[in-house]
N, C-alpha and C positions, 0 to 999 in steps of 0.2 A: 814374243814370235806369233805368228797368225800360221793357222790352218786351214786349210781347204781339203774337200772332197771325203770327209769322214762320212761314215756309214751314217746312212739317216733315221733306221731303226734304233740306233743307241744312244739317245739323246734322253736324259732325264731333264723333266720340267719341276721347277722350284715348286717345293709343297704350298708356299704363298701366292703362288700364280693361280689366276682364275682363267677360264674361256670368255671373260669379257673383253680382251684386247688391251689389258694394261700393261705395265710394265714386267716382263717376263724374263728370265733368263733360263739357259737350259745348259747341263754338261754332261759330260762323258769322259770315259776314261780315254785316253789318247796314247800313243805308242810313245816308247822310252821313261814311263811313268809320268805322264803328262796328265794335265786334267784340263780339258778343251771347255771353253764357257762361250757360249754365244748369246747373242739377242734374238728371241724366237721370233720376234718380227721382222727381222730382217737376217734370215740364217743364209744367204745367198753372198752376203760379205765375209763369212769365213767366221773362225773362232780363236780369241786369244786362247795360248798354251800359257800354264802355271805348272811348274812342279806341285805334287802333290802336297808336300809338307806346306808349302807357299799358301795354296789355295786353304787349307784347312786352317792355318792360322787365321787367314783372312776372315773364314766362316766364324770360328769360334770370337774373334774380335767383334765382329758384327752382332753375334749372339749375346756377348757380354755385354753390349753397351759400349765398348771402347772405341766404335767405329760410327761416326754419325753419317748416315746416307743421307 
C-alpha cells in the first residue's frame, strides 16, 4: 500500500544514514498501526506502508544477517 500526504515533521531517518546523499530511508508511524517507509531522496513519490509487526520482522532479519541487502 502506498501512502501520501503524511506529516513532514514526523519522519525518522535511519541511524545508518548520513547527510552525504547516500541510500537513506525514513520511517514514521502511520494510521491503523502501520509503519510508513520512504526513500529520503524522493519523498514526493510517497511511502510504502507495512504492518508494524512485518516491519519489525524485516528490521530484525537485516540486523541478524538473515536478509542480504
